[in-house]
N, C-alpha and C positions, 0 to 999 in steps of 0.2 A: 730619084735614087734615094734609098733609105740612108739616113745619116748615121754615122757611128756614134755609139754612146760617148758621153762626155769623159768618162773615166778611161776610154780607149784613145782619146785624142792626145797622143803623145808623139812628139817629133822623133823621127828615127835619127840616130847619130850619122854624121857624115863619114864617108869612107876614110878621109884623112884622120879623123879622130879615132876610128877603129884601128887604123894602122899604127897611130902614135901610142895609143893606150890599149893594152890587152883587154879582151872582153872579160867582164865579170858577170856571172849569172846572179840575178837577184835572189836573195835567200828565200823569199816567200814563194818563188816559182819552183824552187827545188825541193819543196816539202813533199813528202810522200802522201799518197792518197790511201784512204782506208775505207773499206766497204762497211756499211751499217749492217749489223747482224739481223737475221730474219726474226720477225715477231708474228704471232698468230693473228693479231688484230689488224695487221696491215697486209695489203695484197702483195705488193712487190716493192720493197724499199730499195731505192737506188743507192749508189755509192755516195758516201759523205766524206768530205775532206776534213780530217781531224788534225788540228795543229799539234805539234809536239808539246810535251809538257813544259809549261812556263812560257810558251810563245803565243802571242795574241793572233787571233784569226783575222787576216786582212785580205782585202781584195787586191788583185794584181793591178798595178798602175793607178790605184786610187790616190789622188793628191791629198785628201784629208787624212788618210792612213789611220782610221779609227776602227775600233773593234765592232764587228757586225757579223751575223751569220752569212754563209755562202748562199747567194741567191740562185734560183734555178736559171740556168743559161737558156737564152732564146736562140733561134737559128741565126738571127742577125748578129747576136753577140758572139756566137761561135765563129761565124765568118770573119768578123772583125778581129777576134782573137787570133784566128789562123793567119790572117794577113799580117798582123803585128809580129806573130812568131816567125813567119817566113821572112819578113824584113830583117828581124834580128839575126836569123840564121844567115841571110845573105851578107849582112855586115860582118858576122863572125867568120864566114868563109873568106871574105876579102882580107880579114885580119890574120887568121891562122887556120890552116886547112884541117889540122888534126882536131883542134877544138871544135871546129865547125861540124866535123863529122859526128863527134859525140853529142854536140848540141842538137844536131838534126835527129839523132836517135832519141834523145830525150824529148824532143818536140813530137816525134812520132808517137812515143809512149803516152805523152800527155794528150795527144789527139785521140788515141784509142780510149783513154780513160774518159775524156770529155764525151766521146761518142757513146760510151756505155752509160754515162750519167744522163746524156740526152735521151737514150732509149728508155731509161728508167723513169723519165719524167711523166709519161702518161699514167703508168701504174701508180706513181705517187699522187698524181692529180686525182685519180679515181679514189684512192684512199682518203685524200683530203675531202673529196666530195662526200664520201660516206660519213666521215667524221662531221662534216657540216650538216648533213641530213640528220644525224643523231643529235647534233647540237640544236638544230631547229626544233626537233621533236621535244627535246628537253626544255627549250625556251618556251614552246607551246604549253607544255605541262606547267612550267613555272608561271606563265601568263594566266593559265586557268586558276592555279592556286592563288595568284595575286588578285584575280577578280573575286574569287570566293572570300579572300581576306578583306578586300575592299568592301564587299557586301556586309560581311560581319562587322567591319569597322563602322560602316554607315549605320547599321543597327545599334551598335554600341554607342555611337555619337547621338543617335536619336534618343536612346534610353537615357544617356547622360543629360541631354537637354531636358527630357521630361523630369528626370530626378532633380535637375537644377531648378526647374519651375516649381516642383513640389517643395524643394528646400526653401525657395523664395517665399512660397505661400506660407510654409510653416514658420519661417523667420518673421514674416509680417504678422501672422497670428500671435507668435511669441512676443513680438514687440508690443502689439495691442494688449496682450495679457500682462506684460510687464508694466505698461503704462497704467492699466486698470489696477494692478496690484499696488503700484506706487500711489495712485489716488486713494485706494482703500487703506493703505498704510498711513497716508496723511490724515484721512478721516478718522482712522483708528487712533492716531496720535492725538488728534483734536478731542476725540471722545475720552481718551485717557486723561487728557488735561482737564476737561470738564468734569470727569468722574473724580479726579483728585480734588478739584474745588468743591464739588458736591460732597465728597467724603469729609473734607475739612469742615464744611458747613454742617453736615449731618453730625459730625463729632461734637461740634459746638452745641447744636440743638439737643443732642443726647445728653450732653453735660447739663444744659439748662433744664432739660426734662427730669434729669435725676434730682437736680436741686428742687424743682417744683414738686416732684414726687415726694421728696423728703419733707418739704413744707406741708404738702397735702396730708401726709401721714400724721404729722404733728397736729394739724388742725383737726383732722378726723378724730385723733385721740383726745383732743380737748373737748370737741363738741359731740362726741359719741353718746355720753349720757343724756344730754338734752335731746338729741335726735331720737334716741330710743324712747324717751318719754313722749315726745311730740309725734312720733309715728302713728300711734292709735288715733290721736285727734286729727291729724292730717288725713288719715284714712277715712274717718267719720265725716270730715268736711267734704272730701271728694265724693263720698257716697251720697251726701245730702245736696250736693250742687247739681242744678239742672241746667239745661241748655239756655232757657230764658234768662236765668240769672247770669250766665256767662255772657249772653248778648247784651244784657243791661250793663254789666261791668265793662264790656267793650265800649258801649256807647258813652258810659260815664267817663271812661278814659279819653274818648274822643272829645268830650265837653270840658275836660279838665283845663285846657288853656283859657277858655272863656270864663269858666267858673272862677279860676284864679284871678283873672282880670277884675271881675265884679267884686270878688272878696276884697281885693286890694283897693278898688275905687269906692265901693259903697258900704260894704258890711264892716270892714275893719275900722273906718272912721267913726261909724255909729257906735261900734263896740267900745271905741276909745272914749266916747262921750257919755256912756251909760252911768258913770258915777255922778255926773252932773244932771242928767235927765231924770234919774230915778225919783228924787224928791218932787220934781215938778209933776211927774206922772201921778204920784200919790195924791198930790193936791188936786190935780185935774179929776181924779177918780172921786174924791170927796165932793167936789163941786158938782160933778155929774150926778152923784147919788142925791144930793140935796135938791138939785133941779128936778130930778125924777119924783121925789116926794112932793115937791111943790106942784108939779103938773098933775100928779095924782089927786091932789086936794082940790082942784078946780071943779065946780059943779058942772054936770053934763059932759064930763070928759069921756065917760064910758060910751055915751051915745055917739059922740064924735068918733071914738075909736071904732065902734061898730060900723058907722057910716063909712069911715075910711076903709075898713076891712072889706065891706061889701063893694065899695067902689073899686078897690084893687082886684077883688074877685071877678067883677065884670070886665075889667080891663084885661085880665089874664085870659078870660073865656072868650073874648071877642075875636082874636085871631084864629082860634080853633073853630069857631062857628063859621067864619068866612070860608 
């Protein structure tokens, strides 16, 4: 047996309570029903219960009594609602006959309206299905567009990744360039420092050169007459100078240390004693002259001289004959 909905599980009042207290119809059950106007986009709209102005739409017998739209009644709900209505009518009849008759008429009217609403349910269901189909088509279109958008997003992301890689490469190259520029700037600073030092030294050298140039001008001015007179002699000396003389002068220059040593050790001491040796040499020359005269006066000396000369000639000719 199909159970009744929870919002229909309501205890019927006892006959004693109905007799003791007059029946009062619930206000939400006495509200009028209004049919929904026809629209071209819907097949067959069914009647809709519209609450009066300012009154909330509630479900009959709902314990929570909160606002909600009127749901589509099912056959089981209609049967349960009919049973509840019949019970209420029976209680009202036992309480008051007149009011029970009016209540029965009202119940019949409500049953007719519910029946008409129930008859309009299939048409409304078909309209809902049509709307669902249209919604599904729109959802398919939206899904296609979303897929296209996702493809474009993937391409954009790929291009962004490539651009990021390019930017990283450019940033790395820029970092290297900045490092190289920093090194070049440091080297340039060092060169500038060295250039400053060189410039300072050059300025000092230029100052000294100017001083030397001034002194050279003064010296040239002083020696210019002598140089002009000595220029022809120097030209004649250079013209008469030969290569052998130049070589001899070079060798003489090479022998100057030894010549200087001999002059200091041998010649200069002798030259220092010439003032004392001179008279002795003169005396020795006189004795030698006298001895020559004495020897010349010896008889037979000429013959001895000839014999000695012949002997010397034979001695000189002997090695050549061999």
